[in-house]
N, C-alpha and C positions, 0 to 999 in steps of 0.2 A: 537652202540659202536663208540666212537670218535677216531678211528684209521683207516688209509687208508689201502688198500690191500697191498701196498708196505711196510708200517710200520709193519703190521702183519707178512709178510714174513720175514722181517729183524729180528724181535724179535724171531721168531721161529728158524731161522738159528743161531743167537747168542746163544740162549738157548742150542742148540745142540752142538755148539762149546765149551761152558763152562761146560755143565753138561752131555753130551753124547747123543747118539741116542735114548735112551729110555725115555728121558725127555718129560713130558707133561707140557704145559704152559697154565696158566689160568689168565685171566684179571678179576679184580673185582674192586669195588669202583666207584668213580665218573666218570671214563672214560666210564662206561656203560650207563651213562645218556646223551642221545643225546641232551637234552635241556640245559645242563650245559655248562659252559665255563671255560677254564683254568684247573688248578688242576694238581696234580701229576699223575703218572701212577703206579697202584698197580698190581704187578704180583705175582703169586704163581707158583713155579716150583714143580712138583711132580715126585718123584723118587722111584723106586722099591727097590733099594739097599741102605744100610746104607751110610751115609755121614760122613766123618771124620772131616771136617771143614766147617760147614754150613755158618758161618759168611763170610769166604773168598769167598765161592761159590756165595753167595748173592751179596757181594760187587763187584765181578768181573762182574757178569751179569748186575748189576745196572749201573756200570760205562760204559760198552759197549753200553747198550741200551740208556743211557742218551746221549752219544756222537752221536749216530745215530739219536736221536730225537732232536738234536741241543740244548742240555743242559737241556731238560725237566727233572724234578726230578722224579726218578724212585725208588720205594720201592719194594724189592723182599723178598718174604716169601718162605721158603723151607719146603716141606713136604717129609719126608722119614721115613722108619720103625723105625729107632733108635732115632728119635726126638720126644720130647713131643708135643702132639697136644694141641694147645691153642684155646681159643674162636675165635680168628681171623681166624684160619684155618677153623672152622665151617662156618664162614661168606663167606670165599672164595669158599669153596665147594658148599655152598647153592646158593650163588648169582653170582658166577663167571661164565665166559664163556671160554671154551677151545678154544685155537687158532688152 
């Protein structure tokens, strides 16, 4: 995984600040390929409770993580009981790594 221990810790802390203590954060996509270079950061946050405004939640986390990673593009996917599960969720669950 192309994230340092400090970056992982920062991402986890930001996810908790934005989504609460029960959040689980998963990295998926190109950042898992140690031979690749560049690219954005794909995150999925998993919540046990319904989310009222998933777009705002994702945008807040994306912006905060992006600032922490010096402007790196960050895509955030939200998984919650009240949200429709899309094929990208299946990819994130299958290939992603929990932080």
